[in-house]
C-alpha positions as CSV (number, residue, x, y, z in Angstrom):
1,X,94.2,131.3,128.3
2,X,97.1,128.8,128.4
3,X,99.8,131.4,127.7
4,X,100.8,129.9,124.3
5,X,102.6,127.0,125.9
6,X,102.9,123.7,124.1
7,X,100.7,122.1,126.7
8,X,98.2,124.8,126.0
9,X,98.2,124.2,122.3
10,X,97.7,120.5,122.8
11,X,94.9,121.2,125.2
12,X,93.3,123.6,122.7
13,X,93.3,121.0,120.0
14,X,91.7,118.4,122.3
15,X,89.2,121.0,123.7
16,X,88.1,122.2,120.3
17,X,87.7,118.6,119.2
18,X,85.6,117.6,122.1
19,X,83.4,120.7,121.8
20,X,82.4,120.0,118.2
21,X,82.6,116.2,118.1
22,X,79.0,115.6,118.9
23,X,77.8,118.1,116.3
24,X,79.9,116.4,113.6
25,X,78.8,112.9,114.6
26,X,75.2,113.9,114.4
27,X,75.9,115.6,111.1
28,X,77.8,112.7,109.6
29,X,75.1,110.3,110.6
30,X,72.9,111.7,107.8
31,X,75.7,111.7,105.2
32,X,76.0,109.2,102.4
33,X,79.3,107.8,103.3
34,X,78.2,107.0,106.9
35,X,74.5,106.4,106.3
36,X,75.0,103.1,104.5
37,X,74.8,100.0,106.7
38,X,76.1,96.5,106.0
39,X,73.5,94.2,104.5
40,X,75.3,91.1,105.8
41,X,74.7,89.6,109.2
42,X,76.8,86.5,109.3
43,X,78.8,84.9,112.0
44,X,82.6,85.5,111.8
45,X,84.9,83.4,113.9
46,X,87.5,85.0,116.2
47,X,90.3,84.3,113.7
48,X,88.8,87.0,111.5
49,X,88.6,90.7,112.4
50,X,85.1,91.8,113.2
51,X,83.7,95.1,114.4
52,X,80.5,97.0,115.2
53,X,79.4,99.3,112.4
54,X,78.5,102.3,114.5
55,X,81.9,102.3,116.2
56,X,83.5,102.9,112.8
57,X,81.2,105.9,112.4
58,X,82.2,107.2,115.8
59,X,85.9,106.8,115.0
60,X,85.4,108.4,111.6
61,X,83.6,111.3,113.1
62,X,86.3,111.8,115.7
63,X,88.9,111.7,112.9
64,X,87.1,114.3,110.8
65,X,86.6,116.6,113.9
66,X,90.4,116.5,114.6
67,X,91.2,117.1,111.0
68,X,89.0,120.1,110.8
69,X,90.4,121.5,114.1
70,X,94.1,120.9,113.4
71,X,94.4,123.5,110.6
72,X,92.9,126.5,112.4
73,X,94.6,125.7,115.7
74,X,98.0,125.3,114.0
75,X,97.5,128.4,112.0
76,X,96.6,130.4,115.2
77,X,99.5,128.9,117.2
78,X,102.0,129.6,114.4
79,X,101.2,133.3,114.9
80,X,102.4,134.1,111.4
81,X,99.8,134.6,108.7
82,X,102.5,134.6,106.0
83,X,103.8,131.1,106.8
84,X,103.1,128.7,104.0
85,X,103.1,125.6,106.2
86,X,100.4,126.8,108.7
87,X,98.4,128.4,105.8
88,X,98.4,125.1,103.9
89,X,97.2,123.3,107.0
90,X,94.3,125.8,107.4
91,X,93.3,125.4,103.7
92,X,93.2,121.6,103.9
93,X,91.1,121.7,107.1
94,X,88.7,124.1,105.4
95,X,88.6,121.8,102.3
96,X,87.6,118.9,104.5
97,X,84.9,121.1,106.2
98,X,83.7,122.3,102.8
99,X,83.5,118.7,101.5
100,X,81.2,117.7,104.4
101,X,79.0,120.7,104.1
102,X,78.6,120.3,100.4
103,X,76.9,117.0,100.9
104,X,73.7,118.9,101.9
105,X,73.5,120.4,98.5
106,X,74.0,117.3,96.4
107,X,70.9,116.3,94.5
108,X,72.1,113.6,92.1
109,X,73.3,110.3,93.6
110,X,76.3,110.1,91.4
111,X,77.9,113.2,92.9
112,X,78.0,111.5,96.3
113,X,80.8,109.4,94.9
114,X,82.8,112.4,93.8
115,X,82.3,113.9,97.2
116,X,83.5,110.7,98.9
117,X,86.6,110.7,96.7
118,X,87.3,114.4,97.3
119,X,87.1,113.8,101.1
120,X,89.6,110.9,100.8
121,X,91.9,113.2,98.7
122,X,91.6,115.9,101.3
123,X,92.6,113.5,104.0
124,X,95.7,112.5,102.0
125,X,96.6,116.2,101.6
126,X,96.3,116.7,105.4
127,X,99.4,114.6,106.0
128,X,102.0,117.0,104.4
129,X,99.9,120.0,105.5
130,X,99.9,119.2,109.2
131,X,103.5,117.9,109.1
132,X,104.8,121.1,107.8
133,X,102.7,123.1,110.2
134,X,104.4,121.6,113.2
135,X,107.7,123.4,112.6
136,X,106.2,127.0,112.4
137,X,104.3,126.4,115.6
138,X,107.5,125.2,117.4
139,X,109.5,128.2,116.1
140,X,106.8,130.7,116.8
141,X,106.2,129.5,120.4
142,X,109.9,129.1,121.1
143,X,109.6,125.6,122.4
144,X,112.7,123.9,123.9
145,X,114.3,121.1,122.1
146,X,114.2,117.6,123.6
147,X,117.4,116.3,121.8
148,X,119.5,116.2,125.0
149,X,116.9,114.0,126.8
150,X,116.5,111.7,123.9
151,X,120.2,111.4,123.5
152,X,120.6,110.6,127.2
153,X,118.0,107.9,126.9
154,X,119.9,106.4,124.0
155,X,123.1,106.4,126.0
156,X,121.3,104.5,128.8
157,X,119.8,102.0,126.4
158,X,122.7,101.4,124.0
159,X,125.6,103.2,125.5
160,X,127.2,99.9,126.5
161,X,127.1,98.9,122.8
162,X,128.2,102.0,120.9
163,X,129.3,105.6,121.4
164,X,126.5,107.9,122.6
165,X,124.1,105.1,122.1
166,X,124.1,105.8,118.4
167,X,124.4,102.8,116.0
168,X,125.0,105.3,113.2
169,X,128.2,106.5,115.0
170,X,129.4,103.0,115.3
171,X,128.9,102.5,111.5
172,X,130.5,105.8,110.8
173,X,133.7,104.7,112.6
174,X,133.7,101.2,111.3
175,X,136.7,100.4,109.1
176,X,134.6,98.0,107.0
177,X,131.2,99.5,107.0
178,X,131.7,103.3,107.2
179,X,129.9,105.3,104.4
180,X,133.1,105.7,102.4
181,X,133.6,102.0,101.8
182,X,131.9,100.1,99.0
183,X,129.7,98.1,101.4
184,X,128.9,101.3,103.3
185,X,127.9,103.1,100.2
186,X,125.7,100.2,99.2
187,X,124.0,100.2,102.6
188,X,123.4,103.9,102.4
189,X,122.0,103.7,98.9
190,X,119.5,100.9,99.7
191,X,118.4,102.4,103.0
192,X,118.0,105.9,101.6
193,X,115.9,104.7,98.7
194,X,113.8,102.7,101.1
195,X,113.4,105.6,103.5
196,X,112.3,107.9,100.7
197,X,109.6,105.4,99.6
198,X,107.9,106.0,103.0
199,X,104.9,108.0,101.6
200,X,104.5,105.7,98.6
201,X,103.0,102.7,100.4
202,X,100.3,104.6,102.3
203,X,99.1,106.6,99.3
204,X,99.2,103.6,97.0
205,X,97.0,101.7,99.5
206,X,94.6,104.6,99.7
207,X,94.4,104.9,95.9
208,X,93.7,101.2,95.5
209,X,91.0,101.2,98.1
210,X,89.5,104.4,96.5
211,X,89.5,102.7,93.1
212,X,87.8,99.5,94.4
213,X,85.1,101.6,96.1
214,X,84.5,103.8,93.0
215,X,84.4,100.7,90.7
216,X,81.8,99.0,92.9
217,X,79.8,102.2,93.1
218,X,79.7,102.8,89.4
219,X,78.9,99.2,88.6
220,X,76.0,99.2,91.0
221,X,77.6,96.5,93.1
222,X,77.3,96.3,96.9
223,X,79.7,98.9,98.1
224,X,79.4,98.1,101.8
225,X,82.6,96.1,102.2
226,X,84.7,98.3,99.9
227,X,83.6,101.4,101.8
228,X,84.2,99.9,105.2
229,X,87.8,98.9,104.2
230,X,88.4,102.4,102.9
231,X,87.1,104.1,106.0
232,X,88.9,101.7,108.3
233,X,92.2,102.3,106.5
234,X,91.7,106.1,106.6
235,X,90.9,105.9,110.4
236,X,94.0,103.8,111.2
237,X,96.4,105.6,108.8
238,X,95.3,109.2,109.5
239,X,94.9,108.7,113.3
240,X,98.5,107.4,113.5
241,X,99.7,110.6,111.7
242,X,97.6,112.9,113.8
243,X,98.6,111.5,117.1
244,X,102.2,111.5,115.9
245,X,102.0,115.2,115.0
246,X,100.6,116.1,118.4
247,X,103.4,114.3,120.1
248,X,105.9,115.9,117.8
249,X,104.5,119.2,118.9
250,X,104.8,118.4,122.5
251,X,108.3,116.9,122.3
252,X,110.1,118.7,119.4
253,X,113.6,117.6,118.5
254,X,116.0,118.1,115.6
255,X,117.3,114.5,115.2
256,X,120.9,113.1,115.6
257,X,122.0,114.2,112.1
258,X,121.7,117.8,113.3
259,X,122.1,117.7,117.1
260,X,125.4,115.7,117.1
261,X,126.4,116.4,113.5
262,X,130.0,117.3,114.6
263,X,130.6,113.7,115.9
264,X,130.2,112.2,112.4
265,X,133.3,111.9,110.2
266,X,131.6,110.9,106.9
267,X,128.7,112.2,104.9
268,X,126.0,109.8,103.6
269,X,126.3,110.1,99.8
270,X,126.0,106.5,98.8
271,X,126.7,106.2,95.0
272,X,125.1,109.5,94.3
273,X,121.4,109.0,94.3
274,X,121.2,108.7,98.1
275,X,123.0,112.1,98.4
276,X,120.4,113.7,96.1
277,X,117.5,112.2,98.0
278,X,118.9,113.4,101.3
279,X,119.3,116.9,100.0
280,X,115.8,116.9,98.5
281,X,114.2,115.7,101.7
282,X,116.3,117.6,104.2
283,X,114.4,120.1,106.3
284,X,115.8,121.4,109.5
285,X,112.6,123.0,110.7
286,X,110.2,120.1,111.0
287,X,111.1,118.8,114.5
288,X,109.2,115.6,113.9
289,X,111.7,113.3,115.5
290,X,109.9,111.7,118.5
291,X,108.2,109.3,117.9
292,X,109.3,108.1,114.5
293,X,106.5,108.7,112.0
294,X,108.3,106.7,109.4
295,X,108.3,103.6,111.6
296,X,104.8,104.1,112.9
297,X,103.1,104.8,109.6
298,X,105.1,102.2,107.6
299,X,104.0,99.4,109.9
300,X,100.4,100.5,110.1
301,X,100.2,100.5,106.3
302,X,102.0,97.2,106.2
303,X,99.5,95.5,108.6
304,X,96.6,96.7,106.6
305,X,98.3,95.7,103.4
306,X,98.8,92.2,104.6
307,X,95.1,91.8,105.4
308,X,93.9,93.5,102.2
309,X,96.2,92.8,99.4
310,X,98.6,89.9,100.1
311,X,101.5,90.5,97.8
312,X,101.5,94.2,98.1
313,X,101.2,93.9,101.8
314,X,104.3,91.7,102.0
315,X,106.2,94.2,99.9
316,X,105.2,97.1,102.1
317,X,106.1,95.1,105.2
318,X,109.6,94.4,103.7
319,X,110.1,98.1,103.1
320,X,108.7,98.9,106.6
321,X,111.5,96.8,108.0
322,X,114.1,98.6,105.8
323,X,112.7,102.0,106.8
324,X,113.1,101.1,110.4
325,X,116.7,100.3,109.9
326,X,117.1,103.4,107.8
327,X,115.8,105.7,110.5
328,X,118.7,104.6,112.8
329,X,121.5,104.0,110.4
330,X,121.0,107.2,108.4
331,X,120.9,109.4,111.5
332,X,117.3,110.5,111.1
333,X,116.1,109.3,114.5
334,X,117.2,108.3,118.0
335,X,116.7,104.7,119.0
336,X,114.1,105.9,121.6
337,X,112.1,107.4,118.6
338,X,111.7,103.9,117.2
339,X,110.6,102.6,120.6
340,X,108.1,105.5,120.9
341,X,106.6,104.5,117.6
342,X,105.4,101.1,119.0
343,X,102.5,102.5,121.1
344,X,101.6,104.9,118.3
345,X,101.2,101.9,116.0
346,X,99.0,100.1,118.5
347,X,96.8,103.1,118.9
348,X,96.5,103.6,115.2
349,X,95.5,99.9,114.7
350,X,93.0,100.1,117.6
351,X,91.5,103.3,116.3
352,X,91.2,101.9,112.8
353,X,89.5,98.8,114.3
354,X,92.2,96.6,112.9
355,X,92.7,95.1,116.3
356,X,89.3,93.9,117.7
357,X,88.5,94.7,121.3
358,X,86.1,92.9,123.5
359,X,85.3,96.2,125.1
360,X,83.6,97.4,122.0
361,X,81.1,94.6,122.4
362,X,80.3,95.6,126.0
363,X,80.2,99.4,125.3
364,X,78.0,98.9,122.2
365,X,75.2,97.3,124.2
366,X,75.2,100.3,126.5
367,X,75.3,102.7,123.5
368,X,72.3,100.9,121.9
369,X,69.8,102.6,124.2
370,X,71.2,106.0,123.3
371,X,71.1,105.2,119.6
372,X,67.5,104.1,119.9
373,X,66.6,107.4,121.5
374,X,68.3,109.2,118.5
375,X,66.8,106.9,115.9
376,X,63.7,109.0,115.3
377,X,65.5,112.3,115.1
378,X,68.4,111.2,112.9
379,X,66.7,108.5,110.9
380,X,69.3,105.9,111.9
381,X,68.7,102.2,111.5
382,X,69.8,100.9,114.9
383,X,69.6,97.3,114.1
384,X,71.7,97.6,111.0
385,X,74.0,100.0,112.8
386,X,74.8,97.2,115.2
387,X,75.5,94.5,112.7
388,X,78.7,92.5,112.6
389,X,80.5,92.2,109.3
390,X,83.7,90.6,108.1
391,X,86.0,93.6,107.5
392,X,88.6,91.9,105.4
393,X,86.3,89.6,103.5
394,X,86.7,89.2,99.8
């Protein structure tokens, strides 16, 4: 209907998501991971982050809907049944769908925990699956590259400071800091290692939250808070990825290291390890330049880490800063890619309910009537569903 255009593919994802969102929200309302309601009903001052329980379920349902839709849509748009990237995306989306459907057939309570952990694992797998599916779609549909536009924006923003608006070019031509000097090699080594740790912080946070939730569940402790923290992090972390992939698909680009490769005089080898890491992670067919997923995801994880873990959060924040510098200095991204990551970070934190919004309090009162009408049909506890709790409480 849309002629296979990139706008059409984006519209298709959104269209499919809206079509089945209500079904999945109603379905999820009866599932174990979403049926539980907080038992606490205490006042939380404005310095702490509070939220409305049912909004977390709404956001989680939206996230699941998008995750289930992405794989089939990407597989269809790639137009290549033999492509491993799009096939992997399809398999992961079907795994998420299978995990949800299987809840209907669980009899023993202990298997709900396994189902919850499997769902979290499937979400984790969706990150590389959907990332590697973007490239095949771009190549199959013959989308135009946006590198000339991003480079031109960099020239306008930083052209007064360095050639082509690229800080990496300035470093490359610096007598004291170019990648062949000792200092230059040290900078490359540190930044490349930091850049390569990008996935570590998000998955480590997910594993810790899964462990906390499983431990509370097996001990028979109150799992409300642990489950809320886990779902909130998944909502914020995954949504940031998913919106980033959709923008990557709409504005594909190759990155400065490829588009203006001939302008650089020195390779980025560091003391040896950096060169191996760059070789292992180099993929010229991903097109995920704008906005920078490395910057966006790193800071979303860092913000959650600071509120949840303290020490680990500070460490992940430190590496988020290094990763930001690495995206520019190591030629992976344009400067405008880093700027583009800022609104994506804010959207992820809002969707994950990390940033409280007064509008939720207004909308929830209007939604209460609708929830009361559905209460008898779905078996929802409206009063518990509208309870405030302290998200980041101990």
